[in-house]
N, C-alpha and C positions, 0 to 999 in steps of 0.2 A: 315858895318854889313855881308857882305858876307866874311869878312875876319873871323868873329864870328862861323860863319857858318861851312866854312872850318875847320877851328879847331875845332870844335865839333865833325864833319863827320871822322874828320883825327885822334880824340881818340877812338872815336868810329871802326875805321878799326882797328886803335891798340887794344884795347880790344878783339874784334871778332877774329883777328890771334894768342892774347895769348891764348883767350879761347879755340879755334882749338888746336893750341900746347897741351895744357894738355891734350885735350881728345882724341888725337892721341897717344900720352905715356900713358895715361891711356889704351889705347884698346890694347896698343903694351905688356904692364905688363900683364893683362888679357889672351893676345895671350901665351906668355910665360907660365902664370899657369898653363893655359889649356892644353900645352903639358906634362908639369910634370905630372900634374892631370892621361892623360891618357896613359903617360909609367909608372905609378904608377899603374893603373888598368890591363895595360898585365902581369906585373909583378909580380901581385899577382895570376892572369888567371892561369901562366905558375907557381906559389907557389899551386896554387890547383890542378892541372893538376899531379902533382908531390908525393903530401898528398893523392889525393885518390888514385894513384900508389902505393904507399907503403901501405895503407890502404888493399888493395888488395891484397897485397902480404902477409903481416902479418896475415889477416884473411882467410889464405890457409887452406880449412878441414884438411887435412895430419900433418898439424905445430899444429891446436886447439887441435886435438889429443893425440898429443904427446906432449903437453905440461898438458893437462888434466887428462894423465895416470901420467907425472912427478907429480904433486902438486895436486892429488888428496885427498894424507892425508892431507896433510898441509891446504888445502881449505876447507878437509869434503865435497868432491866430492863424489858422489854416482850414480849409474846409478837409470837413471828412470825408475820406474815400470809402467805397464800402468794402473793399479788401481790410481795411482796420476793424471793421466791427467783425466780421466771422466770415466763415467759407460755409459752401451748402453740408458740408458735412458735418458741420456742428449743431446742425437743426438736429432736434430731434425726427424722429420718425413719425410718422400721423397714426395715430388711433385712430378705430373706428369705433363711428358714433355707439352707446351703450344700445341695445331692442329696450324697447317697454318691460317692467316689470309682469312676467309672467307669458310674454308672447315668444314665442317659438323656443322655448325653450321644454326639453323632454324628461320626461318624467323619469324617475331614478329607476323605472322597469324599461324602458326604453334605454338609457346608459347603460345598463347593465348587462342587453341584451348586445349592444353593438361593440362590449369591449371583450377583446381576445387578451387570451395571456400570453406575455412576452415570451414565458420560460418556463418549462415545469420543473419543478421541484418534487424533487425524490428522496423521502425521510429513511 
């Protein structure tokens, strides 16, 4: 009976060792995959910085002005006239600057003293 128990326990130990080896191997594979992905992320960040720098260089106002002058005939470009943007009536009305918090604000009692009823309701 003890020989059977020892054999079963030995098989469980072998299965456990095999399972542990598999898990360790998978963890190493995942770790190497993570390292590769992190390297790709760093490469993409560097490429993005390079593209942003190139975009800034290409969008310099003096370069865009020269290109617009050079290709204005082909593109049908013309100067923007003020009436194309809008009229004075389209502008929002100017809002007064807000006063500082608590400054020149009447209290509730002062407000109620100044309030006048517009109509008397008789029931």
